[in-house]
C-alpha positions as CSV (number, residue, x, y, z in Angstrom):
1,M,58.6,15.0,23.8
2,R,55.4,15.2,26.3
3,T,53.4,18.5,24.1
4,K,54.5,16.3,21.3
5,Y,52.3,13.1,22.3
6,K,49.5,15.6,24.3
7,I,49.1,17.1,20.6
8,W,48.7,13.9,18.6
9,S,46.5,12.8,21.4
10,W,44.3,15.4,21.0
11,L,44.1,15.4,17.1
12,I,44.0,11.2,16.9
13,L,40.3,12.2,19.1
14,F,39.5,15.0,17.7
15,A,39.7,12.8,14.2
16,C,37.8,10.0,16.0
17,S,35.0,11.6,17.0
18,L,34.3,13.6,13.9
19,P,31.8,11.3,12.7
20,L,29.9,10.7,15.8
21,A,29.1,14.1,15.8
22,A,28.1,13.7,12.1
23,L,24.9,11.4,13.7
24,P,22.1,12.3,15.4
25,Q,21.4,12.1,18.8
26,N,17.9,12.6,19.1
27,D,16.7,13.5,15.6
28,S,13.0,13.9,15.4
29,V,10.1,13.5,12.3
30,C,7.0,14.2,12.1
31,L,5.2,12.2,8.5
32,Y,1.6,13.5,8.6
33,F,-1.9,11.3,7.6
34,Q,-5.2,12.9,6.0
35,R,-7.8,12.6,8.6
36,G,-9.6,8.9,9.0
37,Y,-6.7,7.3,7.4
38,A,-3.5,5.0,7.4
39,T,-2.1,5.5,3.9
40,W,0.6,7.1,2.4
41,D,0.0,10.3,0.9
42,P,3.3,12.0,-0.5
43,S,1.9,14.7,-1.2
44,L,0.1,15.8,2.0
45,R,2.4,18.6,3.3
46,D,6.3,18.2,3.0
47,N,5.9,13.8,3.5
48,D,7.7,13.4,0.2
49,R,10.4,15.2,1.2
50,T,10.9,14.3,4.7
51,L,10.4,10.5,4.3
52,N,13.5,11.0,1.4
53,D,15.4,13.1,4.2
54,L,15.0,10.3,6.4
55,I,16.3,7.7,4.4
56,I,18.8,9.6,3.2
57,K,20.0,10.0,6.9
58,L,19.8,6.4,7.8
59,K,21.1,4.6,5.3
60,K,23.9,7.1,6.1
61,V,24.0,6.0,9.5
62,Y,24.0,2.7,9.2
63,T,26.9,2.2,6.9
64,D,29.2,3.8,9.1
65,T,31.5,2.3,10.9
66,V,31.4,4.2,14.2
67,S,30.5,2.0,16.9
68,C,27.8,3.3,17.7
69,R,23.7,1.9,18.5
70,I,21.1,3.2,15.8
71,E,17.6,2.9,17.5
72,L,14.4,4.5,15.8
73,Y,11.5,5.2,17.8
74,M,8.5,5.1,16.0
75,E,4.8,6.3,17.3
76,G,2.0,6.8,15.8
77,N,-1.1,9.6,16.9
78,A,-4.7,10.4,16.3
79,S,-7.0,13.0,16.7
80,P,-9.0,13.5,19.8
81,D,-12.5,12.2,17.7
82,G,-13.6,9.0,17.1
83,L,-13.8,6.2,19.3
84,T,-10.9,5.1,21.3
85,S,-10.4,2.0,20.6
86,A,-10.6,3.0,17.2
87,N,-8.3,5.3,17.3
88,T,-5.4,3.3,19.0
89,K,-5.8,1.1,15.2
90,L,-5.8,3.5,13.2
91,T,-2.2,4.4,14.8
92,E,-1.2,1.0,15.3
93,K,-1.2,1.0,11.3
94,R,-0.3,4.4,10.4
95,V,3.1,3.5,12.4
96,A,2.8,-0.3,10.8
97,T,2.9,2.2,7.1
98,I,5.6,4.3,8.3
99,E,7.8,0.6,9.1
100,S,6.9,-0.7,5.7
101,L,8.2,2.3,3.5
102,L,11.7,2.5,5.0
103,R,12.1,-1.2,4.9
104,E,11.7,-1.6,1.0
105,K,14.6,1.0,1.3
106,I,17.1,-0.2,3.6
107,Q,17.6,-2.7,6.2
108,I,16.9,-2.4,9.5
109,P,16.9,-5.0,12.5
110,D,14.2,-5.7,14.1
111,S,16.2,-5.5,17.7
112,L,16.8,-1.7,16.7
113,I,13.2,-1.1,16.3
114,Y,10.2,0.5,18.7
115,I,6.7,0.7,18.1
116,T,4.7,2.4,20.1
117,A,0.7,2.9,19.1
118,N,-0.5,6.2,21.7
119,G,-3.8,6.4,19.9
120,I,-5.0,9.7,21.2
121,D,-2.1,12.3,21.6
122,W,-3.2,14.5,24.0
123,K,0.3,15.6,24.8
124,G,0.6,17.1,22.0
125,L,-3.0,18.9,22.0
126,D,-1.4,20.1,25.0
127,V,1.3,22.2,23.6
128,L,-0.4,22.9,20.5
129,V,-3.4,24.1,22.2
130,K,-0.4,26.0,24.7
131,N,1.6,27.1,22.0
132,D,-1.8,28.6,19.5
133,P,-2.7,32.3,21.1
134,N,-6.0,32.6,18.2
135,C,-6.9,29.6,19.9
136,P,-10.6,30.4,22.2
137,S,-10.5,29.6,25.6
138,Q,-7.4,28.3,25.5
139,Q,-7.2,28.4,29.3
140,E,-10.1,25.9,29.8
141,I,-9.5,24.3,27.1
142,L,-5.7,23.3,29.2
143,Y,-7.7,23.1,32.0
144,I,-10.4,20.3,31.3
145,I,-7.3,18.1,29.5
146,E,-4.9,18.2,32.1
147,H,-7.0,17.9,35.4
148,T,-10.1,15.5,33.6
149,P,-9.9,12.3,33.7
150,E,-10.9,10.4,30.4
151,W,-13.3,8.5,31.0
152,I,-15.5,8.8,34.4
153,Y,-17.3,6.6,35.7
154,D,-20.8,6.7,37.7
155,H,-21.4,4.0,40.9
156,N,-22.5,1.6,38.7
157,N,-19.0,1.7,36.9
158,Q,-21.0,3.3,34.0
159,I,-19.4,5.9,32.4
160,V,-21.3,9.2,32.6
161,D,-18.8,12.3,31.7
162,G,-14.8,12.7,30.0
163,R,-12.7,14.5,29.0
164,K,-13.4,15.0,25.1
165,K,-17.1,15.5,26.4
166,Q,-16.5,18.3,28.3
167,L,-14.1,19.5,25.2
168,M,-16.7,19.1,22.6
169,D,-19.6,20.9,25.4
170,L,-17.4,23.8,26.0
171,H,-19.3,26.5,24.9
172,G,-21.4,25.6,21.8
173,G,-18.7,23.2,20.5
174,V,-16.9,26.7,19.3
175,P,-13.4,25.6,21.2
176,Y,-13.8,22.5,19.5
177,N,-14.6,23.1,16.2
178,Y,-11.3,25.6,16.0
179,M,-9.6,22.3,17.6
180,S,-10.6,20.3,15.0
181,E,-9.9,22.4,12.1
182,K,-6.5,24.3,13.0
183,I,-4.9,21.9,15.4
184,F,-6.1,18.8,15.3
185,P,-4.7,17.7,11.5
186,E,-1.1,18.2,13.7
187,L,-1.9,15.5,15.4
188,R,-2.6,13.1,13.1
189,N,0.8,11.8,12.5
190,A,3.8,8.5,12.7
191,T,6.6,10.0,14.4
192,I,10.1,9.2,13.9
193,T,13.3,9.7,16.7
194,I,16.5,8.2,15.7
195,H,18.6,7.6,19.0
196,C,22.6,7.3,19.3
197,K,23.5,5.6,22.0
198,T,27.2,6.2,22.2
199,T,28.0,2.8,24.2
200,T,30.6,0.0,23.3
201,V,28.2,-1.8,22.1
202,P,29.7,-4.8,19.3
203,P,28.5,-3.8,15.6
204,I,26.1,-5.0,13.7
205,T,26.7,-8.2,12.6
206,E,25.6,-9.8,9.3
207,K,22.9,-11.9,10.7
208,E,21.3,-9.2,12.5
209,K,21.1,-7.1,9.1
210,N,19.6,-10.1,7.3
211,V,16.5,-10.7,10.4
212,G,16.0,-7.3,10.1
213,T,15.1,-7.0,6.3
214,K,12.7,-9.8,7.5
215,A,9.7,-8.2,7.7
216,D,6.9,-9.8,9.4
217,D,4.7,-11.4,7.0
218,S,1.9,-10.3,8.5
219,T,2.7,-7.0,9.5
220,R,3.6,-6.9,5.3
221,N,0.4,-8.2,4.4
222,S,-1.4,-5.5,6.8
223,I,0.4,-3.0,5.3
224,S,0.1,-4.1,1.0
225,D,-3.6,-3.0,2.3
226,Q,-3.1,-0.3,3.4
227,T,-0.5,0.3,0.6
228,S,-2.9,0.1,-2.1
229,E,-5.8,1.9,-0.8
230,K,-5.6,4.6,-2.7
231,G,-8.6,4.7,-5.7
232,N,-9.7,1.8,-3.4
233,N,-10.7,0.9,-0.6
234,I,-9.2,3.4,1.9
235,V,-8.5,2.5,5.9
236,N,-10.6,3.0,7.9
237,S,-9.6,3.1,11.9
238,T,-11.0,6.5,12.8
239,D,-12.1,9.2,14.6
240,Q,-15.6,10.4,15.0
241,T,-16.7,13.5,17.1
242,T,-20.3,12.2,17.6
243,T,-21.0,12.7,21.2
244,S,-21.7,8.5,21.2
245,T,-17.8,8.0,21.2
246,L,-18.5,8.7,24.9
247,S,-17.2,5.2,25.8
248,P,-13.9,3.2,25.5
249,D,-15.6,0.3,23.0
250,N,-13.8,-2.7,23.2
251,Q,-13.7,-3.1,19.5
252,T,-11.3,-6.3,18.7
253,G,-10.3,-7.1,15.2
254,D,-7.8,-7.9,13.1
255,R,-6.1,-4.6,10.7
256,T,-8.2,-4.2,8.5
257,T,-8.7,-1.1,5.8
258,T,-11.9,-1.7,5.5
259,P,-14.2,1.0,6.3
260,L,-16.0,0.4,9.6
261,H,-19.4,1.3,8.6
262,R,-22.5,1.1,11.6
263,I,-25.4,0.3,9.4
264,A,-25.9,-1.0,6.3
265,L,-29.1,-0.8,3.8
266,K,-30.0,-3.8,1.6
267,T,-32.4,-4.7,-0.9
268,N,-33.6,-8.6,-1.6
269,L,-33.1,-8.9,-5.4
270,L,-35.3,-12.0,-5.4
271,Y,-37.9,-10.2,-3.9
272,D,-37.4,-7.3,-6.2
273,A,-37.6,-10.0,-9.5
274,I,-41.2,-10.6,-8.3
275,L,-42.5,-7.5,-7.6
276,M,-42.0,-7.5,-4.1
277,P,-39.8,-4.2,-3.1
278,S,-37.9,-5.9,-0.4
279,L,-35.2,-3.6,2.5
280,E,-33.8,-4.0,5.2
281,A,-32.0,-2.0,8.2
282,E,-29.5,-3.8,9.7
283,Y,-27.0,-2.2,12.7
284,R,-23.7,-3.0,13.3
285,I,-23.5,-3.2,17.5
286,D,-20.2,-4.3,17.7
287,E,-18.1,-6.1,15.7
288,R,-19.7,-10.1,16.3
289,W,-23.3,-9.0,16.5
290,S,-25.9,-6.8,14.6
291,V,-29.5,-6.2,14.7
292,A,-31.7,-5.8,11.7
293,V,-35.6,-5.5,10.6
294,E,-36.6,-6.3,7.0
295,G,-39.5,-5.6,5.1
296,S,-41.2,-6.3,1.7
297,V,-44.4,-5.5,0.1
298,A,-46.6,-5.4,-2.6
299,W,-49.9,-4.1,-2.9
300,W,-51.1,-5.1,-6.9
301,K,-54.2,-5.2,-7.5
302,K,-57.1,-5.1,-10.5
303,D,-60.2,-5.3,-9.5
304,K,-62.0,-5.6,-12.8
305,Q,-60.1,-8.8,-13.1
306,H,-60.3,-10.1,-9.4
307,K,-56.4,-9.8,-9.2
308,Y,-54.7,-9.2,-6.2
309,Y,-51.2,-9.8,-5.3
310,Q,-50.7,-7.6,-1.4
311,I,-48.5,-9.0,0.9
312,A,-46.5,-7.3,3.7
313,T,-44.0,-8.9,5.7
314,I,-41.7,-7.3,8.8
315,I,-38.8,-9.6,10.5
316,P,-37.2,-8.4,13.1
317,E,-33.7,-10.6,13.4
318,G,-30.5,-9.9,15.4
319,R,-26.7,-11.9,14.3
320,Y,-23.9,-13.4,15.6
321,W,-21.1,-12.2,13.1
322,F,-18.4,-15.0,13.1
323,R,-14.3,-13.4,13.0
324,T,-13.1,-12.1,9.9
325,K,-10.5,-10.1,8.9
326,K,-13.4,-6.5,7.6
327,P,-16.2,-6.1,9.3
328,W,-19.3,-6.9,8.1
329,H,-17.8,-9.7,5.9
330,G,-17.7,-12.6,6.2
331,H,-20.4,-15.9,7.8
332,Y,-23.2,-15.2,10.2
333,I,-26.2,-16.9,12.0
334,G,-29.2,-15.2,13.0
335,L,-32.4,-15.4,14.8
336,F,-35.2,-14.2,13.6
337,A,-39.2,-13.7,14.0
338,G,-42.0,-11.9,12.1
339,G,-45.3,-12.2,10.2
340,S,-46.9,-11.2,7.1
341,W,-50.5,-10.3,5.5
342,Y,-51.5,-11.2,2.5
343,D,-54.1,-11.3,0.0
344,L,-53.6,-13.3,-2.9
345,E,-56.3,-14.3,-5.8
346,N,-55.5,-14.5,-9.6
347,G,-59.4,-14.2,-11.3
348,A,-60.6,-17.3,-9.2
349,R,-60.2,-18.4,-5.8
350,G,-58.9,-16.0,-3.5
351,Y,-56.8,-16.5,-0.2
352,R,-56.7,-14.0,2.9
353,G,-55.2,-14.0,6.2
354,E,-52.1,-13.9,7.6
355,F,-49.0,-15.7,9.3
356,F,-46.5,-15.9,11.9
357,T,-42.5,-17.1,11.3
358,T,-39.6,-18.0,13.2
359,G,-36.2,-19.7,13.3
360,I,-32.6,-19.2,12.5
361,S,-30.8,-18.1,9.8
362,Y,-27.6,-18.5,7.7
363,G,-25.8,-15.7,5.4
364,Y,-22.2,-14.6,3.9
365,M,-21.7,-11.1,2.8
366,F,-18.6,-9.9,1.2
367,P,-17.4,-6.7,-0.8
368,I,-18.3,-5.3,-4.0
369,G,-17.3,-1.8,-3.5
370,R,-15.7,0.8,-1.0
371,S,-19.6,1.1,0.3
372,L,-21.2,-1.4,-1.7
373,S,-22.0,-5.6,-0.6
374,L,-23.6,-8.9,-1.7
375,E,-25.3,-10.8,0.6
376,T,-26.2,-14.5,0.7
377,G,-28.6,-16.0,3.1
378,I,-32.0,-18.9,4.2
379,G,-34.0,-19.1,6.7
380,V,-35.4,-23.0,7.9
381,G,-37.9,-22.7,11.3
382,F,-41.3,-23.0,11.4
383,L,-44.3,-20.6,10.4
384,R,-47.8,-21.0,11.1
385,T,-50.5,-19.3,8.8
386,V,-54.6,-18.8,9.2
387,Y,-56.2,-18.0,5.9
388,E,-60.1,-17.2,4.4
389,E,-60.6,-18.7,1.2
390,Y,-62.6,-16.7,-0.5
391,L,-64.3,-16.7,-4.8
392,P,-65.3,-13.5,-6.3
393,I,-68.8,-14.1,-7.7
394,D,-71.1,-11.3,-8.9
395,G,-68.8,-8.3,-7.7
396,H,-68.6,-10.2,-4.0
397,Y,-66.5,-11.8,-2.6
398,V,-68.0,-15.1,-1.3
399,Y,-65.9,-16.8,2.2
400,Q,-65.9,-20.2,1.5
401,Q,-64.0,-21.7,4.8
402,T,-61.0,-21.0,6.8
403,S,-57.9,-23.1,6.7
404,R,-54.9,-23.0,8.6
405,T,-51.5,-24.7,7.6
406,N,-48.5,-25.6,9.3
407,W,-44.7,-25.5,7.7
408,I,-41.3,-26.8,9.2
409,G,-39.1,-25.6,6.2
410,P,-37.2,-22.6,4.5
411,V,-39.2,-20.1,5.3
412,K,-36.7,-17.5,3.0
413,L,-33.9,-16.7,1.0
414,K,-31.6,-13.4,0.3
415,F,-29.8,-12.5,-2.3
416,A,-29.8,-8.5,-1.2
417,F,-27.9,-5.8,-2.8
418,V,-25.7,-3.4,0.6
419,W,-25.1,-0.3,0.5
420,R,-23.2,0.6,4.0
421,L,-23.0,3.8,5.7
422,W,-22.1,5.7,8.8
423,D,-18.1,4.8,8.9
424,Q,-17.3,5.0,12.4
425,N,-13.5,5.4,11.3
426,K,-14.4,9.5,9.4
427,Q,-17.1,10.9,11.4
428,G,-15.9,13.6,13.2
429,G,-12.0,13.3,12.4
430,T,-9.2,11.1,12.1
431,R,-6.6,11.1,11.1
């Protein structure tokens, strides 16, 4: 009788353990991203099949009646190229993209999801280099990764060196280029780990499930921007391979799918329309500050008819951008100062001189394409000009008088076509 009882006990225990054994304890998958992107690309590597298999597995474990708590650990990773802060934002977006895709297919309680944005995956790089016998200067690379701080500061707390710079400088950049081509693509991923805790926890309530289905509105809005970017604006937080990344720049701002361009070239269509071609170059220091230099030139003349339309202007400007959802777009105020040289005559009395102006500006920029924008603006300030009046008589220009004029009011008007370039997120290699 006792033997019979033992047999039945073992059979019951075995039967109960079958569904538990079928559950993954620590099952991990990797979903990969293009360099500099956080948008979902099912055609990249095995992404489509891997995601579908993951969804099938999750549907199975979340509907299982076994007393087991299924937790999802989601980690976003990026390659070492680029700005540290940009890479951190990029990994946040990658994880958010995958989370959104999963929530579309399966109910996952919020309390069971743990998200980490790792930024640059140095540990992963260390492992991949160790496992690649073809990697040039393998031991030197490993030594730099394992023994060099990410940032090295001098006594003035200024960054003077760092792990990434040493890797880029190693043997003229040959090992770094190899890693960029062969190893970095492996780091551009989001890793999902299914962890089954077999502790005695109460089953997930219907209320928890319902809560899990309600994704944060801000997250969904952010992801909708990213997942609709294919063929439109492409995500732009990225890594960059220039040595100028030698600073952990503290970029702040909202999640955005807009490229983080550093430079903008502009032409004022209003000036162009009056045959005074203009060109402006603006450099973005960070998300709040930029500097610009605007110039315009009209150098037309007809000597025989005594018609002169000659003017050259140059105006530097510093700008403060108000916080917006997308870098480079939105409202700004500026402070400018500049001057001009001119000679104006229309067959009669002519005016030749120069002016100085200074003031404040207000403008607004909005996108019309992935790298194109329009900008409107106005400048109000003080203008002072000193000029000579002359008359064309018998082929000569007869001086009449010198005049001075001061003006307070609008001094410039802008409706500009903008070409944004030098995407900080795509220069050099991101995911």
